[in-house]
Structure formats: C-alpha cells, structure tokens
C-alpha positions as CSV (number, residue, x, y, z in Angstrom):
1,X,-3.5,32.3,-6.4
2,X,-4.1,31.7,-9.8
3,X,-6.7,33.9,-12.0
4,X,-8.9,30.7,-12.3
5,X,-9.0,30.4,-8.6
6,X,-9.6,34.0,-8.1
7,X,-12.7,33.8,-10.6
8,X,-14.1,30.6,-8.6
9,X,-13.6,32.9,-5.1
10,X,-15.5,35.7,-6.5
11,X,-18.5,33.6,-7.5
12,X,-18.4,31.7,-4.3
13,X,-18.7,34.8,-2.5
14,X,-21.5,36.3,-5.0
15,X,-25.1,36.0,-3.6
16,X,-26.7,33.4,-5.4
17,X,-29.4,35.8,-6.6
18,X,-26.6,37.6,-8.6
19,X,-25.6,34.3,-10.5
20,X,-29.2,34.7,-12.1
21,X,-28.9,38.0,-13.2
22,X,-26.7,38.1,-16.6
23,X,-25.4,41.8,-16.1
24,X,-23.9,41.2,-12.6
25,X,-22.7,37.9,-13.3
26,X,-21.0,39.3,-16.2
27,X,-19.4,42.0,-14.4
28,X,-17.5,39.5,-12.2
29,X,-16.1,37.8,-15.2
30,X,-14.8,40.8,-17.1
31,X,-11.4,40.3,-15.9
32,X,-10.7,37.5,-18.2
33,X,-8.7,37.4,-21.4
34,X,-7.1,34.5,-23.4
35,X,-6.2,33.4,-26.3
36,X,-4.4,30.6,-28.4
37,X,-3.9,31.0,-32.2
38,X,-2.6,28.6,-34.6
39,X,-0.9,28.8,-38.4
40,X,0.2,25.9,-40.3
41,X,2.4,27.6,-43.2
42,X,5.0,30.0,-43.6
43,X,5.2,33.7,-42.3
44,X,4.6,36.7,-44.1
45,X,7.5,39.1,-45.0
46,X,9.8,40.9,-42.2
47,X,8.2,43.6,-40.0
48,X,4.7,42.7,-40.1
49,X,2.4,40.8,-37.7
50,X,2.1,37.0,-38.4
51,X,-1.8,36.2,-39.4
52,X,-3.0,33.1,-37.8
53,X,-5.4,30.6,-39.6
54,X,-7.3,29.3,-36.6
55,X,-8.2,30.6,-33.0
56,X,-8.0,27.5,-30.7
57,X,-9.4,29.6,-28.1
58,X,-10.3,33.4,-28.1
59,X,-12.1,34.6,-25.1
60,X,-13.5,37.1,-25.3
61,X,-12.3,38.0,-28.4
62,X,-9.3,40.3,-27.6
63,X,-7.1,38.4,-30.3
64,X,-8.1,39.8,-34.1
65,X,-7.4,36.8,-36.2
66,X,-7.3,38.9,-39.4
67,X,-4.6,41.2,-38.4
68,X,-2.6,38.8,-35.7
69,X,-2.8,41.4,-33.0
70,X,-3.8,41.3,-29.4
71,X,-5.3,44.3,-27.9
72,X,-5.6,44.6,-24.2
73,X,-9.1,45.4,-22.9
74,X,-8.3,44.6,-19.3
75,X,-5.1,46.1,-17.5
76,X,-3.0,43.9,-15.7
77,X,0.0,41.2,-15.9
78,X,-0.2,38.8,-18.9
79,X,2.0,35.9,-20.0
80,X,2.4,35.6,-23.5
81,X,4.2,32.7,-25.5
82,X,4.9,31.0,-28.7
83,X,5.5,27.4,-29.9
84,X,7.0,26.9,-33.4
85,X,7.8,23.3,-34.8
86,X,9.7,23.6,-38.1
87,X,11.3,20.8,-40.9
88,X,13.8,21.8,-43.2
89,X,13.1,25.7,-43.0
90,X,14.6,28.6,-40.9
91,X,12.7,31.1,-38.6
92,X,13.5,34.2,-36.6
93,X,10.4,35.8,-34.5
94,X,10.1,38.8,-32.5
95,X,7.5,39.4,-29.9
96,X,6.5,42.9,-29.8
97,X,4.2,45.3,-27.5
98,X,3.2,48.5,-29.2
99,X,6.1,47.9,-31.9
100,X,8.8,47.5,-29.4
101,X,10.6,44.2,-29.5
102,X,10.3,42.5,-26.1
103,X,12.4,39.2,-27.3
104,X,13.1,37.3,-30.3
105,X,13.9,33.7,-31.1
106,X,15.7,32.2,-34.0
107,X,15.9,28.4,-35.2
108,X,17.4,26.5,-38.2
109,X,16.3,22.9,-39.4
110,X,18.5,22.2,-42.2
111,X,17.7,18.1,-42.4
112,X,15.4,17.6,-39.9
113,X,13.3,18.9,-37.4
114,X,13.6,21.9,-35.0
115,X,11.6,23.5,-32.1
116,X,12.0,27.0,-31.0
117,X,9.5,28.6,-28.3
118,X,9.6,31.5,-26.0
119,X,7.8,33.4,-23.5
120,X,7.1,36.7,-21.5
121,X,5.1,38.0,-18.7
122,X,4.2,41.8,-19.4
123,X,2.3,44.6,-17.5
124,X,-0.2,45.8,-20.0
125,X,-2.5,49.1,-20.0
126,X,-5.9,49.4,-21.8
127,X,-4.9,49.8,-25.6
128,X,-1.6,48.2,-25.4
129,X,-1.2,45.9,-28.5
130,X,0.8,42.7,-28.7
131,X,1.9,40.4,-31.6
132,X,4.2,38.1,-33.2
133,X,6.2,38.8,-36.3
134,X,8.7,37.3,-38.6
135,X,12.3,39.0,-38.7
136,X,13.6,37.2,-41.5
137,X,13.4,38.3,-45.4
138,X,11.1,36.1,-47.4
139,X,14.4,34.6,-49.2
140,X,15.8,33.5,-46.2
141,X,13.1,31.1,-45.0
142,X,13.4,27.7,-46.4
143,X,11.1,25.4,-48.4
144,X,10.0,23.4,-45.4
145,X,7.1,23.2,-42.9
146,X,6.2,25.4,-40.0
147,X,3.5,25.2,-37.5
148,X,3.3,28.0,-35.0
149,X,1.1,28.5,-31.9
150,X,0.6,31.8,-29.9
151,X,-1.1,32.4,-27.0
152,X,-1.6,34.8,-24.1
153,X,-3.5,35.1,-21.1
154,X,-4.2,37.6,-18.1
155,X,-2.6,36.3,-14.8
156,X,-3.7,39.3,-12.6
157,X,-6.0,42.0,-13.6
158,X,-5.5,45.5,-12.0
C-alpha cells in the first residue's frame, strides 16, 4: 500500500467531526514528507552540497533550499533520486546521508547530450541529513549546460 493510499485510508477511517478540527486532522498528516528541487547551472566545488535554485515541491518544508540539505523529521523509509541532463560537460555526483556516501554517478557529454540518474531507498531516523554533492574539481567540469533535479519522499513512516 502506497503512502498516499495509507493517508486516504486514515482520512476515511476518521470521524467526520475530526476533519473539522485542524489540530486533529493535521496529526493524521504528520507522516508526510516530500520534495523536488531543480538547478539550471553548474555545480559548486567538490565536497559541498549542491544548492538548488527552485523548489518544485517541498511539503512540509523539510528540504532547505538555502543549504541543499534534506533533514528528516519523520522517521521511516525514504526514496531519494536525481536526474541530470548535461550538454558538453562532465559531472560526478554523490548522494550522501550524514556525510557518508550512499551512491555516486558519473557522466560525460563531450560533443552532445548525456543523461545521468540514480536513486536509493534509505531508512532514516529523525535528524538524519541527505544531500547531493559534486565530486569533481571545478576545473574538471566543462563549459556546457547542466540541469539537475533532486527529489525524495517518505515511503513508509515508522
């Protein structure tokens, strides 16, 4: 059963009077956490989180757009992923949890376009931090373009 199906089940089982009480209803929705952020442009230097320009979705605000870091507020199993489209450029990114690399991906587009993507399912505890960072020296990246989308969502809260 998906997280959305679980939420609908919980709402359907609630007393209709509870739907009118914002505090009770909000308590039923506290297990949600999802974000999708976008960057059009180059990455920062190595070993620092990629800071994204735009939040496509960020509910309830667990991804910090200013730092590029997701902080877990709802313990559970999460799905994180990234999609990178590049033209005449080189990228190597790492997905990190609490400064430990979970996975990495590298792509090079010398004379055309290339796509790189990756995802992981992680068990997170409250306070765990997850981010995407560049693993290349600034000099190694090309002069072309990069478009990056990074996303994550709670699959199952504990």
